[in-house]
mmCIF file of the N, C-alpha and C atoms, coordinates in Angstrom:
data_MODEL
# 
_entry.id   MODEL 
# 
loop_
_atom_site.group_PDB 
_atom_site.id 
_atom_site.type_symbol 
_atom_site.label_atom_id 
_atom_site.label_alt_id 
_atom_site.label_comp_id 
_atom_site.label_asym_id 
_atom_site.label_entity_id 
_atom_site.label_seq_id 
_atom_site.pdbx_PDB_ins_code 
_atom_site.Cartn_x 
_atom_site.Cartn_y 
_atom_site.Cartn_z 
_atom_site.occupancy 
_atom_site.B_iso_or_equiv 
_atom_site.pdbx_formal_charge 
_atom_site.auth_seq_id 
_atom_site.auth_comp_id 
_atom_site.auth_asym_id 
_atom_site.auth_atom_id 
_atom_site.pdbx_PDB_model_num 
ATOM 1   N N  . UNK A 1 1  ? 233.681 -89.881  -298.141 1.00 0.00 ? 1  UNK A N  1 
ATOM 2   C CA . UNK A 1 1  ? 232.293 -89.307  -297.241 1.00 0.00 ? 1  UNK A CA 1 
ATOM 3   C C  . UNK A 1 1  ? 233.760 -88.891  -296.233 1.00 0.00 ? 1  UNK A C  1 
ATOM 4   N N  . UNK A 1 2  ? 233.026 -87.329  -295.573 1.00 0.00 ? 2  UNK A N  1 
ATOM 5   C CA . UNK A 1 2  ? 233.406 -86.667  -294.536 1.00 0.00 ? 2  UNK A CA 1 
ATOM 6   C C  . UNK A 1 2  ? 232.998 -86.217  -293.187 1.00 0.00 ? 2  UNK A C  1 
ATOM 7   N N  . UNK A 1 3  ? 233.270 -86.570  -292.793 1.00 0.00 ? 3  UNK A N  1 
ATOM 8   C CA . UNK A 1 3  ? 232.647 -86.621  -290.926 1.00 0.00 ? 3  UNK A CA 1 
ATOM 9   C C  . UNK A 1 3  ? 232.975 -85.160  -290.541 1.00 0.00 ? 3  UNK A C  1 
ATOM 10  N N  . UNK A 1 4  ? 231.646 -84.440  -290.124 1.00 0.00 ? 4  UNK A N  1 
ATOM 11  C CA . UNK A 1 4  ? 232.363 -83.003  -289.428 1.00 0.00 ? 4  UNK A CA 1 
ATOM 12  C C  . UNK A 1 4  ? 231.547 -83.441  -288.161 1.00 0.00 ? 4  UNK A C  1 
ATOM 13  N N  . UNK A 1 5  ? 231.874 -83.299  -287.438 1.00 0.00 ? 5  UNK A N  1 
ATOM 14  C CA . UNK A 1 5  ? 231.636 -82.724  -286.188 1.00 0.00 ? 5  UNK A CA 1 
ATOM 15  C C  . UNK A 1 5  ? 231.801 -81.731  -285.279 1.00 0.00 ? 5  UNK A C  1 
ATOM 16  N N  . UNK A 1 6  ? 230.655 -81.079  -284.442 1.00 0.00 ? 6  UNK A N  1 
ATOM 17  C CA . UNK A 1 6  ? 230.039 -80.010  -284.012 1.00 0.00 ? 6  UNK A CA 1 
ATOM 18  C C  . UNK A 1 6  ? 231.712 -79.969  -282.979 1.00 0.00 ? 6  UNK A C  1 
ATOM 19  N N  . UNK A 1 7  ? 232.094 -78.746  -282.484 1.00 0.00 ? 7  UNK A N  1 
ATOM 20  C CA . UNK A 1 7  ? 232.748 -78.484  -281.395 1.00 0.00 ? 7  UNK A CA 1 
ATOM 21  C C  . UNK A 1 7  ? 232.917 -78.697  -280.262 1.00 0.00 ? 7  UNK A C  1 
ATOM 22  N N  . UNK A 1 8  ? 232.866 -78.942  -279.549 1.00 0.00 ? 8  UNK A N  1 
ATOM 23  C CA . UNK A 1 8  ? 232.562 -78.939  -278.085 1.00 0.00 ? 8  UNK A CA 1 
ATOM 24  C C  . UNK A 1 8  ? 232.716 -78.157  -277.210 1.00 0.00 ? 8  UNK A C  1 
ATOM 25  N N  . UNK A 1 9  ? 232.275 -77.648  -275.855 1.00 0.00 ? 9  UNK A N  1 
ATOM 26  C CA . UNK A 1 9  ? 232.689 -76.592  -275.412 1.00 0.00 ? 9  UNK A CA 1 
ATOM 27  C C  . UNK A 1 9  ? 233.592 -76.839  -274.429 1.00 0.00 ? 9  UNK A C  1 
ATOM 28  N N  . UNK A 1 10 ? 234.864 -76.391  -273.906 1.00 0.00 ? 10 UNK A N  1 
ATOM 29  C CA . UNK A 1 10 ? 235.736 -76.960  -273.569 1.00 0.00 ? 10 UNK A CA 1 
ATOM 30  C C  . UNK A 1 10 ? 235.410 -76.858  -271.893 1.00 0.00 ? 10 UNK A C  1 
ATOM 31  N N  . UNK A 1 11 ? 236.114 -77.162  -270.989 1.00 0.00 ? 11 UNK A N  1 
ATOM 32  C CA . UNK A 1 11 ? 235.429 -77.326  -269.763 1.00 0.00 ? 11 UNK A CA 1 
ATOM 33  C C  . UNK A 1 11 ? 236.019 -76.213  -268.968 1.00 0.00 ? 11 UNK A C  1 
ATOM 34  N N  . UNK A 1 12 ? 234.833 -75.669  -268.197 1.00 0.00 ? 12 UNK A N  1 
ATOM 35  C CA . UNK A 1 12 ? 235.051 -74.199  -267.525 1.00 0.00 ? 12 UNK A CA 1 
ATOM 36  C C  . UNK A 1 12 ? 235.211 -73.018  -267.819 1.00 0.00 ? 12 UNK A C  1 
ATOM 37  N N  . UNK A 1 13 ? 234.902 -73.272  -269.759 1.00 0.00 ? 13 UNK A N  1 
ATOM 38  C CA . UNK A 1 13 ? 234.574 -71.421  -271.119 1.00 0.00 ? 13 UNK A CA 1 
ATOM 39  C C  . UNK A 1 13 ? 233.805 -72.555  -271.417 1.00 0.00 ? 13 UNK A C  1 
ATOM 40  N N  . UNK A 1 14 ? 233.193 -71.479  -272.681 1.00 0.00 ? 14 UNK A N  1 
ATOM 41  C CA . UNK A 1 14 ? 231.982 -71.170  -273.458 1.00 0.00 ? 14 UNK A CA 1 
ATOM 42  C C  . UNK A 1 14 ? 233.515 -71.289  -275.120 1.00 0.00 ? 14 UNK A C  1 
ATOM 43  N N  . UNK A 1 15 ? 232.579 -71.144  -275.761 1.00 0.00 ? 15 UNK A N  1 
ATOM 44  C CA . UNK A 1 15 ? 232.972 -71.843  -277.049 1.00 0.00 ? 15 UNK A CA 1 
ATOM 45  C C  . UNK A 1 15 ? 232.674 -70.358  -277.899 1.00 0.00 ? 15 UNK A C  1 
ATOM 46  N N  . UNK A 1 16 ? 233.222 -69.644  -278.726 1.00 0.00 ? 16 UNK A N  1 
ATOM 47  C CA . UNK A 1 16 ? 233.740 -68.189  -279.408 1.00 0.00 ? 16 UNK A CA 1 
ATOM 48  C C  . UNK A 1 16 ? 232.520 -67.790  -280.655 1.00 0.00 ? 16 UNK A C  1 
ATOM 49  N N  . UNK A 1 17 ? 232.451 -67.646  -280.755 1.00 0.00 ? 17 UNK A N  1 
ATOM 50  C CA . UNK A 1 17 ? 230.680 -67.108  -281.884 1.00 0.00 ? 17 UNK A CA 1 
ATOM 51  C C  . UNK A 1 17 ? 231.505 -67.763  -283.395 1.00 0.00 ? 17 UNK A C  1 
ATOM 52  N N  . UNK A 1 18 ? 232.346 -67.261  -283.719 1.00 0.00 ? 18 UNK A N  1 
ATOM 53  C CA . UNK A 1 18 ? 232.662 -67.976  -284.903 1.00 0.00 ? 18 UNK A CA 1 
ATOM 54  C C  . UNK A 1 18 ? 232.717 -69.735  -284.616 1.00 0.00 ? 18 UNK A C  1 
ATOM 55  N N  . UNK A 1 19 ? 232.940 -70.129  -283.177 1.00 0.00 ? 19 UNK A N  1 
ATOM 56  C CA . UNK A 1 19 ? 232.584 -71.924  -283.065 1.00 0.00 ? 19 UNK A CA 1 
ATOM 57  C C  . UNK A 1 19 ? 230.784 -71.814  -283.305 1.00 0.00 ? 19 UNK A C  1 
ATOM 58  N N  . UNK A 1 20 ? 230.549 -71.001  -282.771 1.00 0.00 ? 20 UNK A N  1 
ATOM 59  C CA . UNK A 1 20 ? 228.907 -71.174  -282.116 1.00 0.00 ? 20 UNK A CA 1 
ATOM 60  C C  . UNK A 1 20 ? 227.709 -71.377  -284.097 1.00 0.00 ? 20 UNK A C  1 
ATOM 61  N N  . UNK A 1 21 ? 229.156 -69.965  -284.612 1.00 0.00 ? 21 UNK A N  1 
ATOM 62  C CA . UNK A 1 21 ? 227.879 -70.245  -286.178 1.00 0.00 ? 21 UNK A CA 1 
ATOM 63  C C  . UNK A 1 21 ? 228.469 -71.544  -286.739 1.00 0.00 ? 21 UNK A C  1 
ATOM 64  N N  . UNK A 1 22 ? 229.780 -72.039  -286.846 1.00 0.00 ? 22 UNK A N  1 
ATOM 65  C CA . UNK A 1 22 ? 230.330 -72.829  -287.195 1.00 0.00 ? 22 UNK A CA 1 
ATOM 66  C C  . UNK A 1 22 ? 229.265 -74.722  -286.820 1.00 0.00 ? 22 UNK A C  1 
ATOM 67  N N  . UNK A 1 23 ? 228.852 -73.696  -285.538 1.00 0.00 ? 23 UNK A N  1 
ATOM 68  C CA . UNK A 1 23 ? 228.468 -75.588  -285.588 1.00 0.00 ? 23 UNK A CA 1 
ATOM 69  C C  . UNK A 1 23 ? 226.593 -75.168  -285.702 1.00 0.00 ? 23 UNK A C  1 
ATOM 70  N N  . UNK A 1 24 ? 226.710 -73.519  -286.207 1.00 0.00 ? 24 UNK A N  1 
ATOM 71  C CA . UNK A 1 24 ? 225.384 -74.103  -286.297 1.00 0.00 ? 24 UNK A CA 1 
ATOM 72  C C  . UNK A 1 24 ? 224.989 -74.371  -288.121 1.00 0.00 ? 24 UNK A C  1 
ATOM 73  N N  . UNK A 1 25 ? 225.906 -74.129  -288.354 1.00 0.00 ? 25 UNK A N  1 
ATOM 74  C CA . UNK A 1 25 ? 226.047 -74.761  -290.147 1.00 0.00 ? 25 UNK A CA 1 
ATOM 75  C C  . UNK A 1 25 ? 225.353 -75.561  -290.696 1.00 0.00 ? 25 UNK A C  1 
ATOM 76  N N  . UNK A 1 26 ? 226.682 -76.675  -289.628 1.00 0.00 ? 26 UNK A N  1 
ATOM 77  C CA . UNK A 1 26 ? 226.552 -78.041  -289.176 1.00 0.00 ? 26 UNK A CA 1 
ATOM 78  C C  . UNK A 1 26 ? 226.159 -78.728  -288.692 1.00 0.00 ? 26 UNK A C  1 
ATOM 79  N N  . UNK A 1 27 ? 224.841 -77.876  -288.077 1.00 0.00 ? 27 UNK A N  1 
ATOM 80  C CA . UNK A 1 27 ? 223.336 -79.024  -287.195 1.00 0.00 ? 27 UNK A CA 1 
ATOM 81  C C  . UNK A 1 27 ? 221.902 -78.769  -288.561 1.00 0.00 ? 27 UNK A C  1 
ATOM 82  N N  . UNK A 1 28 ? 222.566 -77.336  -289.014 1.00 0.00 ? 28 UNK A N  1 
ATOM 83  C CA . UNK A 1 28 ? 221.309 -77.524  -290.196 1.00 0.00 ? 28 UNK A CA 1 
ATOM 84  C C  . UNK A 1 28 ? 221.661 -78.854  -291.583 1.00 0.00 ? 28 UNK A C  1 
ATOM 85  N N  . UNK A 1 29 ? 223.134 -78.789  -291.728 1.00 0.00 ? 29 UNK A N  1 
ATOM 86  C CA . UNK A 1 29 ? 222.785 -79.458  -292.752 1.00 0.00 ? 29 UNK A CA 1 
ATOM 87  C C  . UNK A 1 29 ? 223.074 -81.071  -291.692 1.00 0.00 ? 29 UNK A C  1 
ATOM 88  N N  . UNK A 1 30 ? 222.902 -81.262  -290.626 1.00 0.00 ? 30 UNK A N  1 
ATOM 89  C CA . UNK A 1 30 ? 222.769 -82.604  -290.089 1.00 0.00 ? 30 UNK A CA 1 
ATOM 90  C C  . UNK A 1 30 ? 221.452 -82.331  -290.433 1.00 0.00 ? 30 UNK A C  1 
ATOM 91  N N  . UNK A 1 31 ? 220.943 -81.638  -289.862 1.00 0.00 ? 31 UNK A N  1 
ATOM 92  C CA . UNK A 1 31 ? 218.907 -82.033  -289.906 1.00 0.00 ? 31 UNK A CA 1 
ATOM 93  C C  . UNK A 1 31 ? 218.662 -82.938  -291.188 1.00 0.00 ? 31 UNK A C  1 
ATOM 94  N N  . UNK A 1 32 ? 219.357 -82.402  -291.648 1.00 0.00 ? 32 UNK A N  1 
ATOM 95  C CA . UNK A 1 32 ? 218.866 -83.000  -293.240 1.00 0.00 ? 32 UNK A CA 1 
ATOM 96  C C  . UNK A 1 32 ? 218.945 -84.611  -294.100 1.00 0.00 ? 32 UNK A C  1 
ATOM 97  N N  . UNK A 1 33 ? 220.182 -84.458  -293.118 1.00 0.00 ? 33 UNK A N  1 
ATOM 98  C CA . UNK A 1 33 ? 221.162 -85.970  -292.734 1.00 0.00 ? 33 UNK A CA 1 
ATOM 99  C C  . UNK A 1 33 ? 219.779 -87.020  -292.077 1.00 0.00 ? 33 UNK A C  1 
ATOM 100 N N  . UNK A 1 34 ? 219.569 -86.824  -291.445 1.00 0.00 ? 34 UNK A N  1 
ATOM 101 C CA . UNK A 1 34 ? 218.917 -87.371  -290.083 1.00 0.00 ? 34 UNK A CA 1 
ATOM 102 C C  . UNK A 1 34 ? 217.692 -88.129  -290.317 1.00 0.00 ? 34 UNK A C  1 
ATOM 103 N N  . UNK A 1 35 ? 217.262 -85.997  -290.635 1.00 0.00 ? 35 UNK A N  1 
ATOM 104 C CA . UNK A 1 35 ? 215.722 -86.900  -291.238 1.00 0.00 ? 35 UNK A CA 1 
ATOM 105 C C  . UNK A 1 35 ? 215.056 -87.921  -292.606 1.00 0.00 ? 35 UNK A C  1 
ATOM 106 N N  . UNK A 1 36 ? 215.855 -87.737  -293.738 1.00 0.00 ? 36 UNK A N  1 
ATOM 107 C CA . UNK A 1 36 ? 216.645 -89.185  -294.790 1.00 0.00 ? 36 UNK A CA 1 
ATOM 108 C C  . UNK A 1 36 ? 216.343 -89.975  -294.367 1.00 0.00 ? 36 UNK A C  1 
ATOM 109 N N  . UNK A 1 37 ? 217.472 -90.326  -293.338 1.00 0.00 ? 37 UNK A N  1 
ATOM 110 C CA . UNK A 1 37 ? 217.420 -91.945  -292.346 1.00 0.00 ? 37 UNK A CA 1 
ATOM 111 C C  . UNK A 1 37 ? 216.340 -92.354  -291.333 1.00 0.00 ? 37 UNK A C  1 
ATOM 112 N N  . UNK A 1 38 ? 215.797 -91.155  -291.012 1.00 0.00 ? 38 UNK A N  1 
ATOM 113 C CA . UNK A 1 38 ? 214.133 -91.610  -290.711 1.00 0.00 ? 38 UNK A CA 1 
ATOM 114 C C  . UNK A 1 38 ? 213.386 -92.081  -291.312 1.00 0.00 ? 38 UNK A C  1 
ATOM 115 N N  . UNK A 1 39 ? 213.576 -91.037  -292.532 1.00 0.00 ? 39 UNK A N  1 
ATOM 116 C CA . UNK A 1 39 ? 212.174 -91.539  -293.989 1.00 0.00 ? 39 UNK A CA 1 
ATOM 117 C C  . UNK A 1 39 ? 212.885 -92.619  -294.493 1.00 0.00 ? 39 UNK A C  1 
ATOM 118 N N  . UNK A 1 40 ? 214.062 -93.408  -294.594 1.00 0.00 ? 40 UNK A N  1 
ATOM 119 C CA . UNK A 1 40 ? 214.176 -95.207  -294.419 1.00 0.00 ? 40 UNK A CA 1 
ATOM 120 C C  . UNK A 1 40 ? 214.056 -96.152  -293.345 1.00 0.00 ? 40 UNK A C  1 
ATOM 121 N N  . UNK A 1 41 ? 214.338 -95.587  -292.638 1.00 0.00 ? 41 UNK A N  1 
ATOM 122 C CA . UNK A 1 41 ? 214.034 -96.071  -291.672 1.00 0.00 ? 41 UNK A CA 1 
ATOM 123 C C  . UNK A 1 41 ? 212.417 -96.872  -291.594 1.00 0.00 ? 41 UNK A C  1 
ATOM 124 N N  . UNK A 1 42 ? 211.442 -95.851  -291.894 1.00 0.00 ? 42 UNK A N  1 
ATOM 125 C CA . UNK A 1 42 ? 209.860 -96.195  -292.186 1.00 0.00 ? 42 UNK A CA 1 
ATOM 126 C C  . UNK A 1 42 ? 209.332 -97.271  -292.840 1.00 0.00 ? 42 UNK A C  1 
ATOM 127 N N  . UNK A 1 43 ? 210.639 -97.482  -293.935 1.00 0.00 ? 43 UNK A N  1 
ATOM 128 C CA . UNK A 1 43 ? 210.529 -98.220  -294.531 1.00 0.00 ? 43 UNK A CA 1 
ATOM 129 C C  . UNK A 1 43 ? 211.092 -100.104 -294.090 1.00 0.00 ? 43 UNK A C  1 
ATOM 130 N N  . UNK A 1 44 ? 211.254 -99.903  -292.566 1.00 0.00 ? 44 UNK A N  1 
ATOM 131 C CA . UNK A 1 44 ? 211.866 -100.605 -291.962 1.00 0.00 ? 44 UNK A CA 1 
ATOM 132 C C  . UNK A 1 44 ? 213.227 -101.649 -292.205 1.00 0.00 ? 44 UNK A C  1 
ATOM 133 N N  . UNK A 1 45 ? 213.975 -101.050 -293.418 1.00 0.00 ? 45 UNK A N  1 
ATOM 134 C CA . UNK A 1 45 ? 214.627 -101.693 -293.549 1.00 0.00 ? 45 UNK A CA 1 
ATOM 135 C C  . UNK A 1 45 ? 215.706 -102.281 -293.205 1.00 0.00 ? 45 UNK A C  1 
ATOM 136 N N  . UNK A 1 46 ? 215.657 -100.486 -292.038 1.00 0.00 ? 46 UNK A N  1 
ATOM 137 C CA . UNK A 1 46 ? 217.018 -101.181 -290.778 1.00 0.00 ? 46 UNK A CA 1 
ATOM 138 C C  . UNK A 1 46 ? 216.506 -102.080 -289.681 1.00 0.00 ? 46 UNK A C  1 
ATOM 139 N N  . UNK A 1 47 ? 215.277 -102.221 -289.294 1.00 0.00 ? 47 UNK A N  1 
ATOM 140 C CA . UNK A 1 47 ? 215.075 -102.907 -288.265 1.00 0.00 ? 47 UNK A CA 1 
ATOM 141 C C  . UNK A 1 47 ? 214.776 -104.700 -288.581 1.00 0.00 ? 47 UNK A C  1 
ATOM 142 N N  . UNK A 1 48 ? 214.615 -104.700 -289.891 1.00 0.00 ? 48 UNK A N  1 
ATOM 143 C CA . UNK A 1 48 ? 213.544 -106.621 -290.467 1.00 0.00 ? 48 UNK A CA 1 
ATOM 144 C C  . UNK A 1 48 ? 214.787 -106.741 -290.761 1.00 0.00 ? 48 UNK A C  1 
ATOM 145 N N  . UNK A 1 49 ? 215.715 -108.138 -290.809 1.00 0.00 ? 49 UNK A N  1 
ATOM 146 C CA . UNK A 1 49 ? 216.333 -108.948 -291.093 1.00 0.00 ? 49 UNK A CA 1 
ATOM 147 C C  . UNK A 1 49 ? 216.489 -109.727 -292.496 1.00 0.00 ? 49 UNK A C  1 
ATOM 148 N N  . UNK A 1 50 ? 216.935 -109.455 -293.767 1.00 0.00 ? 50 UNK A N  1 
ATOM 149 C CA . UNK A 1 50 ? 216.505 -109.934 -294.826 1.00 0.00 ? 50 UNK A CA 1 
ATOM 150 C C  . UNK A 1 50 ? 217.696 -111.024 -295.485 1.00 0.00 ? 50 UNK A C  1 
ATOM 151 N N  . UNK A 1 51 ? 216.933 -111.863 -295.537 1.00 0.00 ? 51 UNK A N  1 
ATOM 152 C CA . UNK A 1 51 ? 217.066 -113.030 -295.512 1.00 0.00 ? 51 UNK A CA 1 
ATOM 153 C C  . UNK A 1 51 ? 217.246 -112.877 -297.050 1.00 0.00 ? 51 UNK A C  1 
ATOM 154 N N  . UNK A 1 52 ? 218.652 -113.705 -297.537 1.00 0.00 ? 52 UNK A N  1 
ATOM 155 C CA . UNK A 1 52 ? 219.252 -113.379 -299.259 1.00 0.00 ? 52 UNK A CA 1 
ATOM 156 C C  . UNK A 1 52 ? 220.597 -113.948 -299.463 1.00 0.00 ? 52 UNK A C  1 
ATOM 157 N N  . UNK A 1 53 ? 220.762 -114.775 -300.624 1.00 0.00 ? 53 UNK A N  1 
ATOM 158 C CA . UNK A 1 53 ? 222.143 -115.147 -299.858 1.00 0.00 ? 53 UNK A CA 1 
ATOM 159 C C  . UNK A 1 53 ? 223.185 -114.060 -301.241 1.00 0.00 ? 53 UNK A C  1 
ATOM 160 N N  . UNK A 1 54 ? 222.318 -113.120 -301.888 1.00 0.00 ? 54 UNK A N  1 
ATOM 161 C CA . UNK A 1 54 ? 222.890 -112.927 -302.979 1.00 0.00 ? 54 UNK A CA 1 
ATOM 162 C C  . UNK A 1 54 ? 224.030 -111.451 -302.807 1.00 0.00 ? 54 UNK A C  1 
ATOM 163 N N  . UNK A 1 55 ? 225.273 -111.602 -303.328 1.00 0.00 ? 55 UNK A N  1 
ATOM 164 C CA . UNK A 1 55 ? 225.845 -110.285 -302.132 1.00 0.00 ? 55 UNK A CA 1 
ATOM 165 C C  . UNK A 1 55 ? 225.788 -109.388 -302.444 1.00 0.00 ? 55 UNK A C  1 
ATOM 166 N N  . UNK A 1 56 ? 224.949 -108.406 -303.255 1.00 0.00 ? 56 UNK A N  1 
ATOM 167 C CA . UNK A 1 56 ? 224.387 -107.280 -303.116 1.00 0.00 ? 56 UNK A CA 1 
ATOM 168 C C  . UNK A 1 56 ? 223.145 -106.791 -303.237 1.00 0.00 ? 56 UNK A C  1 
ATOM 169 N N  . UNK A 1 57 ? 222.762 -107.862 -302.278 1.00 0.00 ? 57 UNK A N  1 
ATOM 170 C CA . UNK A 1 57 ? 221.010 -107.336 -302.458 1.00 0.00 ? 57 UNK A CA 1 
ATOM 171 C C  . UNK A 1 57 ? 220.558 -106.224 -301.355 1.00 0.00 ? 57 UNK A C  1 
ATOM 172 N N  . UNK A 1 58 ? 220.762 -106.606 -300.056 1.00 0.00 ? 58 UNK A N  1 
ATOM 173 C CA . UNK A 1 58 ? 220.823 -105.317 -298.997 1.00 0.00 ? 58 UNK A CA 1 
ATOM 174 C C  . UNK A 1 58 ? 220.728 -104.300 -299.187 1.00 0.00 ? 58 UNK A C  1 
ATOM 175 N N  . UNK A 1 59 ? 222.436 -104.245 -299.883 1.00 0.00 ? 59 UNK A N  1 
ATOM 176 C CA . UNK A 1 59 ? 222.693 -102.994 -300.679 1.00 0.00 ? 59 UNK A CA 1 
ATOM 177 C C  . UNK A 1 59 ? 221.534 -101.752 -301.579 1.00 0.00 ? 59 UNK A C  1 
ATOM 178 N N  . UNK A 1 60 ? 221.425 -103.205 -303.111 1.00 0.00 ? 60 UNK A N  1 
ATOM 179 C CA . UNK A 1 60 ? 220.631 -103.302 -303.617 1.00 0.00 ? 60 UNK A CA 1 
ATOM 180 C C  . UNK A 1 60 ? 218.847 -102.457 -302.992 1.00 0.00 ? 60 UNK A C  1 
ATOM 181 N N  . UNK A 1 61 ? 218.688 -102.808 -302.053 1.00 0.00 ? 61 UNK A N  1 
ATOM 182 C CA . UNK A 1 61 ? 217.074 -102.342 -301.085 1.00 0.00 ? 61 UNK A CA 1 
ATOM 183 C C  . UNK A 1 61 ? 217.756 -101.025 -300.261 1.00 0.00 ? 61 UNK A C  1 
ATOM 184 N N  . UNK A 1 62 ? 218.583 -101.228 -299.621 1.00 0.00 ? 62 UNK A N  1 
ATOM 185 C CA . UNK A 1 62 ? 218.607 -99.838  -299.169 1.00 0.00 ? 62 UNK A CA 1 
ATOM 186 C C  . UNK A 1 62 ? 218.877 -98.991  -300.358 1.00 0.00 ? 62 UNK A C  1 
ATOM 187 N N  . UNK A 1 63 ? 219.478 -98.835  -301.827 1.00 0.00 ? 63 UNK A N  1 
ATOM 188 C CA . UNK A 1 63 ? 219.192 -97.888  -302.561 1.00 0.00 ? 63 UNK A CA 1 
ATOM 189 C C  . UNK A 1 63 ? 217.946 -97.594  -302.682 1.00 0.00 ? 63 UNK A C  1 
ATOM 190 N N  . UNK A 1 64 ? 217.469 -98.935  -302.608 1.00 0.00 ? 64 UNK A N  1 
ATOM 191 C CA . UNK A 1 64 ? 215.482 -98.580  -303.600 1.00 0.00 ? 64 UNK A CA 1 
ATOM 192 C C  . UNK A 1 64 ? 214.530 -97.762  -302.384 1.00 0.00 ? 64 UNK A C  1 
ATOM 193 N N  . UNK A 1 65 ? 215.459 -98.499  -301.406 1.00 0.00 ? 65 UNK A N  1 
ATOM 194 C CA . UNK A 1 65 ? 214.189 -97.311  -300.150 1.00 0.00 ? 65 UNK A CA 1 
ATOM 195 C C  . UNK A 1 65 ? 214.721 -96.175  -300.016 1.00 0.00 ? 65 UNK A C  1 
ATOM 196 N N  . UNK A 1 66 ? 215.889 -95.360  -300.387 1.00 0.00 ? 66 UNK A N  1 
ATOM 197 C CA . UNK A 1 66 ? 216.185 -94.492  -300.195 1.00 0.00 ? 66 UNK A CA 1 
ATOM 198 C C  . UNK A 1 66 ? 215.559 -93.095  -301.329 1.00 0.00 ? 66 UNK A C  1 
ATOM 199 N N  . UNK A 1 67 ? 216.037 -94.691  -302.528 1.00 0.00 ? 67 UNK A N  1 
ATOM 200 C CA . UNK A 1 67 ? 215.168 -93.750  -304.453 1.00 0.00 ? 67 UNK A CA 1 
ATOM 201 C C  . UNK A 1 67 ? 213.794 -93.647  -303.956 1.00 0.00 ? 67 UNK A C  1 
ATOM 202 N N  . UNK A 1 68 ? 212.803 -94.405  -303.449 1.00 0.00 ? 68 UNK A N  1 
ATOM 203 C CA . UNK A 1 68 ? 211.019 -93.918  -302.209 1.00 0.00 ? 68 UNK A CA 1 
ATOM 204 C C  . UNK A 1 68 ? 211.466 -92.833  -301.993 1.00 0.00 ? 68 UNK A C  1 
ATOM 205 N N  . UNK A 1 69 ? 212.046 -92.915  -301.075 1.00 0.00 ? 69 UNK A N  1 
ATOM 206 C CA . UNK A 1 69 ? 212.320 -92.003  -300.085 1.00 0.00 ? 69 UNK A CA 1 
ATOM 207 C C  . UNK A 1 69 ? 212.596 -89.991  -300.555 1.00 0.00 ? 69 UNK A C  1 
ATOM 208 N N  . UNK A 1 70 ? 213.039 -90.240  -301.507 1.00 0.00 ? 70 UNK A N  1 
ATOM 209 C CA . UNK A 1 70 ? 213.288 -89.316  -302.818 1.00 0.00 ? 70 UNK A CA 1 
ATOM 210 C C  . UNK A 1 70 ? 212.189 -89.122  -303.157 1.00 0.00 ? 70 UNK A C  1 
ATOM 211 N N  . UNK A 1 71 ? 211.612 -88.963  -303.814 1.00 0.00 ? 71 UNK A N  1 
ATOM 212 C CA . UNK A 1 71 ? 210.436 -90.370  -304.520 1.00 0.00 ? 71 UNK A CA 1 
ATOM 213 C C  . UNK A 1 71 ? 208.890 -88.650  -303.755 1.00 0.00 ? 71 UNK A C  1 
ATOM 214 N N  . UNK A 1 72 ? 209.373 -89.645  -302.954 1.00 0.00 ? 72 UNK A N  1 
ATOM 215 C CA . UNK A 1 72 ? 208.231 -88.919  -301.767 1.00 0.00 ? 72 UNK A CA 1 
ATOM 216 C C  . UNK A 1 72 ? 208.362 -87.498  -301.065 1.00 0.00 ? 72 UNK A C  1 
ATOM 217 N N  . UNK A 1 73 ? 209.642 -87.173  -301.217 1.00 0.00 ? 73 UNK A N  1 
ATOM 218 C CA . UNK A 1 73 ? 210.173 -85.832  -301.317 1.00 0.00 ? 73 UNK A CA 1 
ATOM 219 C C  . UNK A 1 73 ? 209.632 -85.162  -302.145 1.00 0.00 ? 73 UNK A C  1 
ATOM 220 N N  . UNK A 1 74 ? 209.979 -85.280  -303.040 1.00 0.00 ? 74 UNK A N  1 
ATOM 221 C CA . UNK A 1 74 ? 209.541 -84.380  -304.585 1.00 0.00 ? 74 UNK A CA 1 
ATOM 222 C C  . UNK A 1 74 ? 208.120 -84.373  -304.443 1.00 0.00 ? 74 UNK A C  1 
ATOM 223 N N  . UNK A 1 75 ? 207.421 -85.305  -304.550 1.00 0.00 ? 75 UNK A N  1 
ATOM 224 C CA . UNK A 1 75 ? 206.015 -85.436  -304.274 1.00 0.00 ? 75 UNK A CA 1 
ATOM 225 C C  . UNK A 1 75 ? 205.188 -84.600  -303.208 1.00 0.00 ? 75 UNK A C  1 
ATOM 226 N N  . UNK A 1 76 ? 205.716 -84.727  -302.475 1.00 0.00 ? 76 UNK A N  1 
ATOM 227 C CA . UNK A 1 76 ? 205.942 -83.888  -301.078 1.00 0.00 ? 76 UNK A CA 1 
ATOM 228 C C  . UNK A 1 76 ? 206.166 -82.588  -301.859 1.00 0.00 ? 76 UNK A C  1 
ATOM 229 N N  . UNK A 1 77 ? 206.857 -81.556  -302.350 1.00 0.00 ? 77 UNK A N  1 
ATOM 230 C CA . UNK A 1 77 ? 207.707 -80.240  -302.289 1.00 0.00 ? 77 UNK A CA 1 
ATOM 231 C C  . UNK A 1 77 ? 206.630 -79.577  -303.446 1.00 0.00 ? 77 UNK A C  1 
ATOM 232 N N  . UNK A 1 78 ? 206.407 -81.006  -304.501 1.00 0.00 ? 78 UNK A N  1 
ATOM 233 C CA . UNK A 1 78 ? 205.337 -80.212  -305.689 1.00 0.00 ? 78 UNK A CA 1 
ATOM 234 C C  . UNK A 1 78 ? 204.340 -80.200  -305.716 1.00 0.00 ? 78 UNK A C  1 
ATOM 235 N N  . UNK A 1 79 ? 203.255 -81.051  -305.248 1.00 0.00 ? 79 UNK A N  1 
ATOM 236 C CA . UNK A 1 79 ? 201.754 -81.075  -304.586 1.00 0.00 ? 79 UNK A CA 1 
ATOM 237 C C  . UNK A 1 79 ? 201.473 -80.622  -303.467 1.00 0.00 ? 79 UNK A C  1 
ATOM 238 N N  . UNK A 1 80 ? 202.442 -79.832  -302.364 1.00 0.00 ? 80 UNK A N  1 
ATOM 239 C CA . UNK A 1 80 ? 202.056 -79.813  -301.327 1.00 0.00 ? 80 UNK A CA 1 
ATOM 240 C C  . UNK A 1 80 ? 200.511 -78.115  -301.861 1.00 0.00 ? 80 UNK A C  1 
ATOM 241 N N  . UNK A 1 81 ? 199.696 -78.794  -301.483 1.00 0.00 ? 81 UNK A N  1 
ATOM 242 C CA . UNK A 1 81 ? 198.520 -77.827  -300.954 1.00 0.00 ? 81 UNK A CA 1 
ATOM 243 C C  . UNK A 1 81 ? 198.897 -76.992  -299.513 1.00 0.00 ? 81 UNK A C  1 
# 
C-alpha cells in the first residue's frame, strides 16, 4: 500500500502550477477511496463492536461489507435511469 499525500503550500509562497496539477490528480483519486469508505461505514461495521473470538472474523466482515458496497455500485451504474 502506498500513501500519497498532496504537496503543502510553503510559508509565504504559492505552489507551482505543476504541484497544483499533481495535487488535483491526487485529490481525484482520493475522492474515490473516501467515498468507498463512506459506503462501507453505512453498514456500521466501523462503529459497532463485533464480539467474536475467531481470529479472522472482523476482517471477513469488513471484506463482506466492501463486497456489498461494490455490488451496490455495480447495480447503481448498470440500472441508473
